[in-house]
mmCIF file of the N, C-alpha and C atoms, coordinates in Angstrom:
data_MODEL
# 
_entry.id   MODEL 
# 
loop_
_atom_site.group_PDB 
_atom_site.id 
_atom_site.type_symbol 
_atom_site.label_atom_id 
_atom_site.label_alt_id 
_atom_site.label_comp_id 
_atom_site.label_asym_id 
_atom_site.label_entity_id 
_atom_site.label_seq_id 
_atom_site.pdbx_PDB_ins_code 
_atom_site.Cartn_x 
_atom_site.Cartn_y 
_atom_site.Cartn_z 
_atom_site.occupancy 
_atom_site.B_iso_or_equiv 
_atom_site.pdbx_formal_charge 
_atom_site.auth_seq_id 
_atom_site.auth_comp_id 
_atom_site.auth_asym_id 
_atom_site.auth_atom_id 
_atom_site.pdbx_PDB_model_num 
ATOM 1   N N  . MET A 1 1  ? 0.841   -1.173 0.000   1.00 0.00 ? 1  MET A N  1 
ATOM 2   C CA . MET A 1 1  ? 0.000   0.000  0.000   1.00 0.00 ? 1  MET A CA 1 
ATOM 3   C C  . MET A 1 1  ? 0.891   1.243  0.000   1.00 0.00 ? 1  MET A C  1 
ATOM 4   N N  . LEU A 1 2  ? 0.549   2.206  -0.839  1.00 0.00 ? 2  LEU A N  1 
ATOM 5   C CA . LEU A 1 2  ? 1.294   3.446  -0.944  1.00 0.00 ? 2  LEU A CA 1 
ATOM 6   C C  . LEU A 1 2  ? 0.844   4.416  0.144   1.00 0.00 ? 2  LEU A C  1 
ATOM 7   N N  . THR A 1 3  ? 1.800   4.986  0.890   1.00 0.00 ? 3  THR A N  1 
ATOM 8   C CA . THR A 1 3  ? 1.452   5.912  1.967   1.00 0.00 ? 3  THR A CA 1 
ATOM 9   C C  . THR A 1 3  ? 2.545   6.962  2.126   1.00 0.00 ? 3  THR A C  1 
ATOM 10  N N  . ASP A 1 4  ? 2.155   8.126  2.602   1.00 0.00 ? 4  ASP A N  1 
ATOM 11  C CA . ASP A 1 4  ? 3.152   9.161  2.874   1.00 0.00 ? 4  ASP A CA 1 
ATOM 12  C C  . ASP A 1 4  ? 3.356   9.330  4.379   1.00 0.00 ? 4  ASP A C  1 
ATOM 13  N N  . THR A 1 5  ? 2.781   8.432  5.160   1.00 0.00 ? 5  THR A N  1 
ATOM 14  C CA . THR A 1 5  ? 2.886   8.478  6.612   1.00 0.00 ? 5  THR A CA 1 
ATOM 15  C C  . THR A 1 5  ? 4.032   7.579  7.080   1.00 0.00 ? 5  THR A C  1 
ATOM 16  N N  . HIS A 1 6  ? 4.897   8.142  7.896   1.00 0.00 ? 6  HIS A N  1 
ATOM 17  C CA . HIS A 1 6  ? 6.005   7.357  8.454   1.00 0.00 ? 6  HIS A CA 1 
ATOM 18  C C  . HIS A 1 6  ? 5.425   6.223  9.298   1.00 0.00 ? 6  HIS A C  1 
ATOM 19  N N  . PRO A 1 7  ? 6.001   5.037  9.226   1.00 0.00 ? 7  PRO A N  1 
ATOM 20  C CA . PRO A 1 7  ? 5.463   3.887  9.979   1.00 0.00 ? 7  PRO A CA 1 
ATOM 21  C C  . PRO A 1 7  ? 5.304   4.155  11.478  1.00 0.00 ? 7  PRO A C  1 
ATOM 22  N N  . ASP A 1 8  ? 6.233   4.887  12.084  1.00 0.00 ? 8  ASP A N  1 
ATOM 23  C CA . ASP A 1 8  ? 6.105   5.186  13.519  1.00 0.00 ? 8  ASP A CA 1 
ATOM 24  C C  . ASP A 1 8  ? 4.901   6.085  13.789  1.00 0.00 ? 8  ASP A C  1 
ATOM 25  N N  . ALA A 1 9  ? 4.700   7.066  12.911  1.00 0.00 ? 9  ALA A N  1 
ATOM 26  C CA . ALA A 1 9  ? 3.548   7.955  13.064  1.00 0.00 ? 9  ALA A CA 1 
ATOM 27  C C  . ALA A 1 9  ? 2.250   7.183  12.873  1.00 0.00 ? 9  ALA A C  1 
ATOM 28  N N  . GLU A 1 10 ? 2.242   6.256  11.916  1.00 0.00 ? 10 GLU A N  1 
ATOM 29  C CA . GLU A 1 10 ? 1.047   5.446  11.681  1.00 0.00 ? 10 GLU A CA 1 
ATOM 30  C C  . GLU A 1 10 ? 0.714   4.602  12.909  1.00 0.00 ? 10 GLU A C  1 
ATOM 31  N N  . LYS A 1 11 ? 1.735   4.033  13.552  1.00 0.00 ? 11 LYS A N  1 
ATOM 32  C CA . LYS A 1 11 ? 1.503   3.231  14.766  1.00 0.00 ? 11 LYS A CA 1 
ATOM 33  C C  . LYS A 1 11 ? 0.873   4.086  15.863  1.00 0.00 ? 11 LYS A C  1 
ATOM 34  N N  . VAL A 1 12 ? 1.357   5.319  16.015  1.00 0.00 ? 12 VAL A N  1 
ATOM 35  C CA . VAL A 1 12 ? 0.800   6.225  17.023  1.00 0.00 ? 12 VAL A CA 1 
ATOM 36  C C  . VAL A 1 12 ? -0.650  6.549  16.684  1.00 0.00 ? 12 VAL A C  1 
ATOM 37  N N  . GLN A 1 13 ? -0.931  6.833  15.418  1.00 0.00 ? 13 GLN A N  1 
ATOM 38  C CA . GLN A 1 13 ? -2.300  7.153  15.007  1.00 0.00 ? 13 GLN A CA 1 
ATOM 39  C C  . GLN A 1 13 ? -3.244  5.989  15.283  1.00 0.00 ? 13 GLN A C  1 
ATOM 40  N N  . ILE A 1 14 ? -2.813  4.791  14.940  1.00 0.00 ? 14 ILE A N  1 
ATOM 41  C CA . ILE A 1 14 ? -3.649  3.607  15.162  1.00 0.00 ? 14 ILE A CA 1 
ATOM 42  C C  . ILE A 1 14 ? -3.900  3.406  16.651  1.00 0.00 ? 14 ILE A C  1 
ATOM 43  N N  . GLU A 1 15 ? -2.897  3.611  17.461  1.00 0.00 ? 15 GLU A N  1 
ATOM 44  C CA . GLU A 1 15 ? -3.054  3.452  18.908  1.00 0.00 ? 15 GLU A CA 1 
ATOM 45  C C  . GLU A 1 15 ? -4.029  4.489  19.467  1.00 0.00 ? 15 GLU A C  1 
ATOM 46  N N  . LEU A 1 16 ? -3.955  5.714  18.977  1.00 0.00 ? 16 LEU A N  1 
ATOM 47  C CA . LEU A 1 16 ? -4.887  6.749  19.430  1.00 0.00 ? 16 LEU A CA 1 
ATOM 48  C C  . LEU A 1 16 ? -6.321  6.402  19.047  1.00 0.00 ? 16 LEU A C  1 
ATOM 49  N N  . ILE A 1 17 ? -6.498  5.865  17.852  1.00 0.00 ? 17 ILE A N  1 
ATOM 50  C CA . ILE A 1 17 ? -7.837  5.447  17.418  1.00 0.00 ? 17 ILE A CA 1 
ATOM 51  C C  . ILE A 1 17 ? -8.350  4.318  18.304  1.00 0.00 ? 17 ILE A C  1 
ATOM 52  N N  . ARG A 1 18 ? -7.491  3.367  18.618  1.00 0.00 ? 18 ARG A N  1 
ATOM 53  C CA . ARG A 1 18 ? -7.901  2.241  19.470  1.00 0.00 ? 18 ARG A CA 1 
ATOM 54  C C  . ARG A 1 18 ? -8.286  2.696  20.866  1.00 0.00 ? 18 ARG A C  1 
ATOM 55  N N  . LYS A 1 19 ? -7.603  3.713  21.380  1.00 0.00 ? 19 LYS A N  1 
ATOM 56  C CA . LYS A 1 19 ? -7.867  4.200  22.737  1.00 0.00 ? 19 LYS A CA 1 
ATOM 57  C C  . LYS A 1 19 ? -9.085  5.122  22.803  1.00 0.00 ? 19 LYS A C  1 
ATOM 58  N N  . ALA A 1 20 ? -9.511  5.654  21.678  1.00 0.00 ? 20 ALA A N  1 
ATOM 59  C CA . ALA A 1 20 ? -10.647 6.578  21.664  1.00 0.00 ? 20 ALA A CA 1 
ATOM 60  C C  . ALA A 1 20 ? -11.938 5.835  21.987  1.00 0.00 ? 20 ALA A C  1 
ATOM 61  N N  . SER A 1 21 ? -12.837 6.538  22.646  1.00 0.00 ? 21 SER A N  1 
ATOM 62  C CA . SER A 1 21 ? -14.141 5.939  22.949  1.00 0.00 ? 21 SER A CA 1 
ATOM 63  C C  . SER A 1 21 ? -14.966 5.829  21.666  1.00 0.00 ? 21 SER A C  1 
ATOM 64  N N  . ILE A 1 22 ? -16.024 5.047  21.759  1.00 0.00 ? 22 ILE A N  1 
ATOM 65  C CA . ILE A 1 22 ? -16.932 4.917  20.613  1.00 0.00 ? 22 ILE A CA 1 
ATOM 66  C C  . ILE A 1 22 ? -17.478 6.295  20.230  1.00 0.00 ? 22 ILE A C  1 
ATOM 67  N N  . ALA A 1 23 ? -17.862 7.080  21.220  1.00 0.00 ? 23 ALA A N  1 
ATOM 68  C CA . ALA A 1 23 ? -18.404 8.414  20.946  1.00 0.00 ? 23 ALA A CA 1 
ATOM 69  C C  . ALA A 1 23 ? -17.369 9.288  20.233  1.00 0.00 ? 23 ALA A C  1 
ATOM 70  N N  . GLU A 1 24 ? -16.119 9.218  20.654  1.00 0.00 ? 24 GLU A N  1 
ATOM 71  C CA . GLU A 1 24 ? -15.066 10.006 20.006  1.00 0.00 ? 24 GLU A CA 1 
ATOM 72  C C  . GLU A 1 24 ? -14.851 9.554  18.562  1.00 0.00 ? 24 GLU A C  1 
ATOM 73  N N  . ARG A 1 25 ? -14.835 8.246  18.350  1.00 0.00 ? 25 ARG A N  1 
ATOM 74  C CA . ARG A 1 25 ? -14.649 7.733  16.988  1.00 0.00 ? 25 ARG A CA 1 
ATOM 75  C C  . ARG A 1 25 ? -15.820 8.102  16.086  1.00 0.00 ? 25 ARG A C  1 
ATOM 76  N N  . LEU A 1 26 ? -17.029 7.990  16.618  1.00 0.00 ? 26 LEU A N  1 
ATOM 77  C CA . LEU A 1 26 ? -18.203 8.367  15.823  1.00 0.00 ? 26 LEU A CA 1 
ATOM 78  C C  . LEU A 1 26 ? -18.209 9.869  15.534  1.00 0.00 ? 26 LEU A C  1 
ATOM 79  N N  . GLY A 1 27 ? -17.792 10.660 16.490  1.00 0.00 ? 27 GLY A N  1 
ATOM 80  C CA . GLY A 1 27 ? -17.710 12.099 16.289  1.00 0.00 ? 27 GLY A CA 1 
ATOM 81  C C  . GLY A 1 27 ? -16.729 12.459 15.189  1.00 0.00 ? 27 GLY A C  1 
ATOM 82  N N  . LYS A 1 28 ? -15.573 11.804 15.196  1.00 0.00 ? 28 LYS A N  1 
ATOM 83  C CA . LYS A 1 28 ? -14.572 12.048 14.151  1.00 0.00 ? 28 LYS A CA 1 
ATOM 84  C C  . LYS A 1 28 ? -15.093 11.590 12.787  1.00 0.00 ? 28 LYS A C  1 
ATOM 85  N N  . MET A 1 29 ? -15.769 10.451 12.762  1.00 0.00 ? 29 MET A N  1 
ATOM 86  C CA . MET A 1 29 ? -16.321 9.947  11.515  1.00 0.00 ? 29 MET A CA 1 
ATOM 87  C C  . MET A 1 29 ? -17.386 10.907 10.979  1.00 0.00 ? 29 MET A C  1 
ATOM 88  N N  . ARG A 1 30 ? -18.242 11.392 11.863  1.00 0.00 ? 30 ARG A N  1 
ATOM 89  C CA . ARG A 1 30 ? -19.289 12.331 11.454  1.00 0.00 ? 30 ARG A CA 1 
ATOM 90  C C  . ARG A 1 30 ? -18.682 13.623 10.920  1.00 0.00 ? 30 ARG A C  1 
ATOM 91  N N  . SER A 1 31 ? -17.647 14.105 11.585  1.00 0.00 ? 31 SER A N  1 
ATOM 92  C CA . SER A 1 31 ? -16.977 15.325 11.148  1.00 0.00 ? 31 SER A CA 1 
ATOM 93  C C  . SER A 1 31 ? -16.317 15.139 9.785   1.00 0.00 ? 31 SER A C  1 
ATOM 94  N N  . LEU A 1 32 ? -15.644 14.017 9.596   1.00 0.00 ? 32 LEU A N  1 
ATOM 95  C CA . LEU A 1 32 ? -14.992 13.741 8.316   1.00 0.00 ? 32 LEU A CA 1 
ATOM 96  C C  . LEU A 1 32 ? -16.031 13.603 7.205   1.00 0.00 ? 32 LEU A C  1 
ATOM 97  N N  . THR A 1 33 ? -17.138 12.945 7.488   1.00 0.00 ? 33 THR A N  1 
ATOM 98  C CA . THR A 1 33 ? -18.200 12.792 6.503   1.00 0.00 ? 33 THR A CA 1 
ATOM 99  C C  . THR A 1 33 ? -18.769 14.154 6.106   1.00 0.00 ? 33 THR A C  1 
ATOM 100 N N  . ALA A 1 34 ? -19.020 15.014 7.082   1.00 0.00 ? 34 ALA A N  1 
ATOM 101 C CA . ALA A 1 34 ? -19.551 16.352 6.796   1.00 0.00 ? 34 ALA A CA 1 
ATOM 102 C C  . ALA A 1 34 ? -18.563 17.150 5.949   1.00 0.00 ? 34 ALA A C  1 
ATOM 103 N N  . THR A 1 35 ? -17.285 17.038 6.259   1.00 0.00 ? 35 THR A N  1 
ATOM 104 C CA . THR A 1 35 ? -16.257 17.736 5.484   1.00 0.00 ? 35 THR A CA 1 
ATOM 105 C C  . THR A 1 35 ? -16.251 17.248 4.045   1.00 0.00 ? 35 THR A C  1 
ATOM 106 N N  . MET A 1 36 ? -16.316 15.946 3.847   1.00 0.00 ? 36 MET A N  1 
ATOM 107 C CA . MET A 1 36 ? -16.294 15.396 2.495   1.00 0.00 ? 36 MET A CA 1 
ATOM 108 C C  . MET A 1 36 ? -17.537 15.801 1.705   1.00 0.00 ? 36 MET A C  1 
ATOM 109 N N  . ILE A 1 37 ? -18.695 15.822 2.346   1.00 0.00 ? 37 ILE A N  1 
ATOM 110 C CA . ILE A 1 37 ? -19.916 16.251 1.660   1.00 0.00 ? 37 ILE A CA 1 
ATOM 111 C C  . ILE A 1 37 ? -19.795 17.717 1.246   1.00 0.00 ? 37 ILE A C  1 
ATOM 112 N N  . ASN A 1 38 ? -19.314 18.552 2.160   1.00 0.00 ? 38 ASN A N  1 
ATOM 113 C CA . ASN A 1 38 ? -19.155 19.980 1.839   1.00 0.00 ? 38 ASN A CA 1 
ATOM 114 C C  . ASN A 1 38 ? -18.171 20.198 0.699   1.00 0.00 ? 38 ASN A C  1 
ATOM 115 N N  . LEU A 1 39 ? -17.042 19.499 0.722   1.00 0.00 ? 39 LEU A N  1 
ATOM 116 C CA . LEU A 1 39 ? -16.063 19.628 -0.355  1.00 0.00 ? 39 LEU A CA 1 
ATOM 117 C C  . LEU A 1 39 ? -16.642 19.136 -1.686  1.00 0.00 ? 39 LEU A C  1 
ATOM 118 N N  . SER A 1 40 ? -17.387 18.057 -1.635  1.00 0.00 ? 40 SER A N  1 
ATOM 119 C CA . SER A 1 40 ? -18.015 17.524 -2.835  1.00 0.00 ? 40 SER A CA 1 
ATOM 120 C C  . SER A 1 40 ? -19.002 18.530 -3.419  1.00 0.00 ? 40 SER A C  1 
ATOM 121 N N  . ARG A 1 41 ? -19.832 19.120 -2.564  1.00 0.00 ? 41 ARG A N  1 
ATOM 122 C CA . ARG A 1 41 ? -20.819 20.094 -3.033  1.00 0.00 ? 41 ARG A CA 1 
ATOM 123 C C  . ARG A 1 41 ? -20.136 21.341 -3.604  1.00 0.00 ? 41 ARG A C  1 
ATOM 124 N N  . GLN A 1 42 ? -19.038 21.770 -2.994  1.00 0.00 ? 42 GLN A N  1 
ATOM 125 C CA . GLN A 1 42 ? -18.291 22.912 -3.523  1.00 0.00 ? 42 GLN A CA 1 
ATOM 126 C C  . GLN A 1 42 ? -17.747 22.610 -4.914  1.00 0.00 ? 42 GLN A C  1 
ATOM 127 N N  . THR A 1 43 ? -17.241 21.398 -5.100  1.00 0.00 ? 43 THR A N  1 
ATOM 128 C CA . THR A 1 43 ? -16.700 20.994 -6.398  1.00 0.00 ? 43 THR A CA 1 
ATOM 129 C C  . THR A 1 43 ? -17.803 20.939 -7.449  1.00 0.00 ? 43 THR A C  1 
ATOM 130 N N  . ILE A 1 44 ? -18.945 20.395 -7.085  1.00 0.00 ? 44 ILE A N  1 
ATOM 131 C CA . ILE A 1 44 ? -20.081 20.336 -8.017  1.00 0.00 ? 44 ILE A CA 1 
ATOM 132 C C  . ILE A 1 44 ? -20.526 21.753 -8.381  1.00 0.00 ? 44 ILE A C  1 
ATOM 133 N N  . ALA A 1 45 ? -20.576 22.646 -7.407  1.00 0.00 ? 45 ALA A N  1 
ATOM 134 C CA . ALA A 1 45 ? -20.980 24.030 -7.665  1.00 0.00 ? 45 ALA A CA 1 
ATOM 135 C C  . ALA A 1 45 ? -19.992 24.731 -8.597  1.00 0.00 ? 45 ALA A C  1 
ATOM 136 N N  . LYS A 1 46 ? -18.699 24.501 -8.397  1.00 0.00 ? 46 LYS A N  1 
ATOM 137 C CA . LYS A 1 46 ? -17.686 25.107 -9.269  1.00 0.00 ? 46 LYS A CA 1 
ATOM 138 C C  . LYS A 1 46 ? -17.802 24.586 -10.698 1.00 0.00 ? 46 LYS A C  1 
ATOM 139 N N  . ALA A 1 47 ? -18.078 23.299 -10.828 1.00 0.00 ? 47 ALA A N  1 
ATOM 140 C CA . ALA A 1 47 ? -18.177 22.679 -12.152 1.00 0.00 ? 47 ALA A CA 1 
ATOM 141 C C  . ALA A 1 47 ? -19.487 23.019 -12.857 1.00 0.00 ? 47 ALA A C  1 
ATOM 142 N N  . ASN A 1 48 ? -20.495 23.461 -12.098 1.00 0.00 ? 48 ASN A N  1 
ATOM 143 C CA . ASN A 1 48 ? -21.822 23.741 -12.658 1.00 0.00 ? 48 ASN A CA 1 
ATOM 144 C C  . ASN A 1 48 ? -22.357 25.066 -12.111 1.00 0.00 ? 48 ASN A C  1 
ATOM 145 N N  . PRO A 1 49 ? -21.679 26.170 -12.387 1.00 0.00 ? 49 PRO A N  1 
ATOM 146 C CA . PRO A 1 49 ? -22.080 27.454 -11.787 1.00 0.00 ? 49 PRO A CA 1 
ATOM 147 C C  . PRO A 1 49 ? -23.471 27.924 -12.215 1.00 0.00 ? 49 PRO A C  1 
ATOM 148 N N  . GLU A 1 50 ? -23.978 27.378 -13.286 1.00 0.00 ? 50 GLU A N  1 
ATOM 149 C CA . GLU A 1 50 ? -25.303 27.786 -13.763 1.00 0.00 ? 50 GLU A CA 1 
ATOM 150 C C  . GLU A 1 50 ? -26.434 27.154 -12.958 1.00 0.00 ? 50 GLU A C  1 
ATOM 151 N N  . LEU A 1 51 ? -26.136 26.130 -12.179 1.00 0.00 ? 51 LEU A N  1 
ATOM 152 C CA . LEU A 1 51 ? -27.172 25.435 -11.411 1.00 0.00 ? 51 LEU A CA 1 
ATOM 153 C C  . LEU A 1 51 ? -27.393 26.106 -10.063 1.00 0.00 ? 51 LEU A C  1 
ATOM 154 N N  . VAL A 1 52 ? -28.643 26.375 -9.756  1.00 0.00 ? 52 VAL A N  1 
ATOM 155 C CA . VAL A 1 52 ? -28.991 26.957 -8.460  1.00 0.00 ? 52 VAL A CA 1 
ATOM 156 C C  . VAL A 1 52 ? -30.211 26.243 -7.900  1.00 0.00 ? 52 VAL A C  1 
ATOM 157 N N  . GLY A 1 53 ? -30.381 26.348 -6.615  1.00 0.00 ? 53 GLY A N  1 
ATOM 158 C CA . GLY A 1 53 ? -31.566 25.802 -5.955  1.00 0.00 ? 53 GLY A CA 1 
ATOM 159 C C  . GLY A 1 53 ? -31.795 24.332 -6.226  1.00 0.00 ? 53 GLY A C  1 
ATOM 160 N N  . GLN A 1 54 ? -33.025 24.026 -6.640  1.00 0.00 ? 54 GLN A N  1 
ATOM 161 C CA . GLN A 1 54 ? -33.442 22.638 -6.851  1.00 0.00 ? 54 GLN A CA 1 
ATOM 162 C C  . GLN A 1 54 ? -32.603 21.944 -7.915  1.00 0.00 ? 54 GLN A C  1 
ATOM 163 N N  . GLU A 1 55 ? -32.243 22.654 -8.967  1.00 0.00 ? 55 GLU A N  1 
ATOM 164 C CA . GLU A 1 55 ? -31.439 22.025 -10.022 1.00 0.00 ? 55 GLU A CA 1 
ATOM 165 C C  . GLU A 1 55 ? -30.059 21.622 -9.502  1.00 0.00 ? 55 GLU A C  1 
ATOM 166 N N  . PHE A 1 56 ? -29.494 22.447 -8.637  1.00 0.00 ? 56 PHE A N  1 
ATOM 167 C CA . PHE A 1 56 ? -28.209 22.085 -8.022  1.00 0.00 ? 56 PHE A CA 1 
ATOM 168 C C  . PHE A 1 56 ? -28.373 20.832 -7.160  1.00 0.00 ? 56 PHE A C  1 
ATOM 169 N N  . GLU A 1 57 ? -29.419 20.812 -6.344  1.00 0.00 ? 57 GLU A N  1 
ATOM 170 C CA . GLU A 1 57 ? -29.654 19.650 -5.473  1.00 0.00 ? 57 GLU A CA 1 
ATOM 171 C C  . GLU A 1 57 ? -29.861 18.384 -6.296  1.00 0.00 ? 57 GLU A C  1 
ATOM 172 N N  . LEU A 1 58 ? -30.606 18.494 -7.396  1.00 0.00 ? 58 LEU A N  1 
ATOM 173 C CA . LEU A 1 58 ? -30.835 17.330 -8.253  1.00 0.00 ? 58 LEU A CA 1 
ATOM 174 C C  . LEU A 1 58 ? -29.541 16.856 -8.909  1.00 0.00 ? 58 LEU A C  1 
ATOM 175 N N  . LYS A 1 59 ? -28.654 17.789 -9.255  1.00 0.00 ? 59 LYS A N  1 
ATOM 176 C CA . LYS A 1 59 ? -27.354 17.407 -9.820  1.00 0.00 ? 59 LYS A CA 1 
ATOM 177 C C  . LYS A 1 59 ? -26.537 16.638 -8.778  1.00 0.00 ? 59 LYS A C  1 
ATOM 178 N N  . CYS A 1 60 ? -26.564 17.100 -7.539  1.00 0.00 ? 60 CYS A N  1 
ATOM 179 C CA . CYS A 1 60 ? -25.860 16.384 -6.472  1.00 0.00 ? 60 CYS A CA 1 
ATOM 180 C C  . CYS A 1 60 ? -26.418 14.968 -6.316  1.00 0.00 ? 60 CYS A C  1 
ATOM 181 N N  . ILE A 1 61 ? -27.728 14.849 -6.308  1.00 0.00 ? 61 ILE A N  1 
ATOM 182 C CA . ILE A 1 61 ? -28.354 13.531 -6.176  1.00 0.00 ? 61 ILE A CA 1 
ATOM 183 C C  . ILE A 1 61 ? -27.972 12.643 -7.350  1.00 0.00 ? 61 ILE A C  1 
ATOM 184 N N  . GLU A 1 62 ? -27.955 13.219 -8.548  1.00 0.00 ? 62 GLU A N  1 
ATOM 185 C CA . GLU A 1 62 ? -27.558 12.449 -9.731  1.00 0.00 ? 62 GLU A CA 1 
ATOM 186 C C  . GLU A 1 62 ? -26.137 11.907 -9.580  1.00 0.00 ? 62 GLU A C  1 
ATOM 187 N N  . LEU A 1 63 ? -25.240 12.754 -9.120  1.00 0.00 ? 63 LEU A N  1 
ATOM 188 C CA . LEU A 1 63 ? -23.844 12.328 -8.996  1.00 0.00 ? 63 LEU A CA 1 
ATOM 189 C C  . LEU A 1 63 ? -23.632 11.361 -7.838  1.00 0.00 ? 63 LEU A C  1 
ATOM 190 N N  . TYR A 1 64 ? -24.379 11.527 -6.765  1.00 0.00 ? 64 TYR A N  1 
ATOM 191 C CA . TYR A 1 64 ? -24.224 10.643 -5.600  1.00 0.00 ? 64 TYR A CA 1 
ATOM 192 C C  . TYR A 1 64 ? -24.938 9.309  -5.776  1.00 0.00 ? 64 TYR A C  1 
ATOM 193 N N  . TYR A 1 65 ? -26.165 9.360  -6.332  1.00 0.00 ? 65 TYR A N  1 
ATOM 194 C CA . TYR A 1 65 ? -27.021 8.176  -6.336  1.00 0.00 ? 65 TYR A CA 1 
ATOM 195 C C  . TYR A 1 65 ? -27.415 7.670  -7.716  1.00 0.00 ? 65 TYR A C  1 
ATOM 196 N N  . GLY A 1 66 ? -27.093 8.415  -8.770  1.00 0.00 ? 66 GLY A N  1 
ATOM 197 C CA . GLY A 1 66 ? -27.360 7.964  -10.117 1.00 0.00 ? 66 GLY A CA 1 
ATOM 198 C C  . GLY A 1 66 ? -28.457 8.762  -10.820 1.00 0.00 ? 66 GLY A C  1 
ATOM 199 N N  . LYS A 1 67 ? -28.401 8.698  -12.153 1.00 0.00 ? 67 LYS A N  1 
ATOM 200 C CA . LYS A 1 67 ? -29.342 9.452  -12.986 1.00 0.00 ? 67 LYS A CA 1 
ATOM 201 C C  . LYS A 1 67 ? -30.776 8.975  -12.820 1.00 0.00 ? 67 LYS A C  1 
ATOM 202 N N  . GLU A 1 68 ? -30.941 7.676  -12.651 1.00 0.00 ? 68 GLU A N  1 
ATOM 203 C CA . GLU A 1 68 ? -32.306 7.137  -12.554 1.00 0.00 ? 68 GLU A CA 1 
ATOM 204 C C  . GLU A 1 68 ? -33.036 7.707  -11.345 1.00 0.00 ? 68 GLU A C  1 
ATOM 205 N N  . LEU A 1 69 ? -32.408 7.672  -10.189 1.00 0.00 ? 69 LEU A N  1 
ATOM 206 C CA . LEU A 1 69 ? -33.054 8.193  -8.987  1.00 0.00 ? 69 LEU A CA 1 
ATOM 207 C C  . LEU A 1 69 ? -33.279 9.701  -9.106  1.00 0.00 ? 69 LEU A C  1 
ATOM 208 N N  . ALA A 1 70 ? -32.292 10.422 -9.622  1.00 0.00 ? 70 ALA A N  1 
ATOM 209 C CA . ALA A 1 70 ? -32.448 11.866 -9.802  1.00 0.00 ? 70 ALA A CA 1 
ATOM 210 C C  . ALA A 1 70 ? -33.607 12.170 -10.752 1.00 0.00 ? 70 ALA A C  1 
ATOM 211 N N  . GLY A 1 71 ? -33.733 11.390 -11.810 1.00 0.00 ? 71 GLY A N  1 
ATOM 212 C CA . GLY A 1 71 ? -34.835 11.575 -12.750 1.00 0.00 ? 71 GLY A CA 1 
ATOM 213 C C  . GLY A 1 71 ? -36.183 11.305 -12.103 1.00 0.00 ? 71 GLY A C  1 
ATOM 214 N N  . GLN A 1 72 ? -36.248 10.258 -11.291 1.00 0.00 ? 72 GLN A N  1 
ATOM 215 C CA . GLN A 1 72 ? -37.498 9.947  -10.597 1.00 0.00 ? 72 GLN A CA 1 
ATOM 216 C C  . GLN A 1 72 ? -37.876 11.065 -9.634  1.00 0.00 ? 72 GLN A C  1 
ATOM 217 N N  . LEU A 1 73 ? -36.903 11.590 -8.929  1.00 0.00 ? 73 LEU A N  1 
ATOM 218 C CA . LEU A 1 73 ? -37.171 12.686 -8.005  1.00 0.00 ? 73 LEU A CA 1 
ATOM 219 C C  . LEU A 1 73 ? -37.582 13.942 -8.767  1.00 0.00 ? 73 LEU A C  1 
ATOM 220 N N  . ARG A 1 74 ? -36.923 14.214 -9.867  1.00 0.00 ? 74 ARG A N  1 
ATOM 221 C CA . ARG A 1 74 ? -37.279 15.371 -10.713 1.00 0.00 ? 74 ARG A CA 1 
ATOM 222 C C  . ARG A 1 74 ? -38.739 15.247 -11.165 1.00 0.00 ? 74 ARG A C  1 
ATOM 223 N N  . ASP A 1 75 ? -39.120 14.055 -11.631 1.00 0.00 ? 75 ASP A N  1 
ATOM 224 C CA . ASP A 1 75 ? -40.508 13.820 -12.068 1.00 0.00 ? 75 ASP A CA 1 
ATOM 225 C C  . ASP A 1 75 ? -41.482 14.017 -10.905 1.00 0.00 ? 75 ASP A C  1 
ATOM 226 N N  . TYR A 1 76 ? -41.141 13.472 -9.748  1.00 0.00 ? 76 TYR A N  1 
ATOM 227 C CA . TYR A 1 76 ? -42.003 13.592 -8.566  1.00 0.00 ? 76 TYR A CA 1 
ATOM 228 C C  . TYR A 1 76 ? -42.182 15.058 -8.185  1.00 0.00 ? 76 TYR A C  1 
ATOM 229 N N  . LEU A 1 77 ? -41.089 15.802 -8.177  1.00 0.00 ? 77 LEU A N  1 
ATOM 230 C CA . LEU A 1 77 ? -41.157 17.207 -7.791  1.00 0.00 ? 77 LEU A CA 1 
ATOM 231 C C  . LEU A 1 77 ? -41.942 18.046 -8.800  1.00 0.00 ? 77 LEU A C  1 
ATOM 232 N N  . SER A 1 78 ? -41.888 17.655 -10.055 1.00 0.00 ? 78 SER A N  1 
ATOM 233 C CA . SER A 1 78 ? -42.601 18.437 -11.078 1.00 0.00 ? 78 SER A CA 1 
ATOM 234 C C  . SER A 1 78 ? -44.107 18.193 -11.040 1.00 0.00 ? 78 SER A C  1 
ATOM 235 N N  . THR A 1 79 ? -44.546 17.089 -10.417 1.00 0.00 ? 79 THR A N  1 
ATOM 236 C CA . THR A 1 79 ? -45.980 16.795 -10.335 1.00 0.00 ? 79 THR A CA 1 
ATOM 237 C C  . THR A 1 79 ? -46.589 17.309 -9.033  1.00 0.00 ? 79 THR A C  1 
ATOM 238 N N  . GLY A 1 80 ? -45.733 17.679 -8.084  1.00 0.00 ? 80 GLY A N  1 
ATOM 239 C CA . GLY A 1 80 ? -46.250 18.061 -6.765  1.00 0.00 ? 80 GLY A CA 1 
ATOM 240 C C  . GLY A 1 80 ? -46.174 19.458 -6.469  1.00 0.00 ? 80 GLY A C  1 
# 
């Protein structure tokens, strides 16, 4: 596996993760997930500056979950 982390530093990181409580690990996971979602949305917005509001949200859904689901949601929203 390719890594830029020194083996000693990796051992320390793994030990810290093992010593963390479940709540601490879940908190870190939640924070990392939120960061990744925000970065993803920023990238989508930069790549599609013309999309705003619902169209932007539908583009995100298309990229995350696929065109079929996004199309179904688009159809549902247009009838309601």
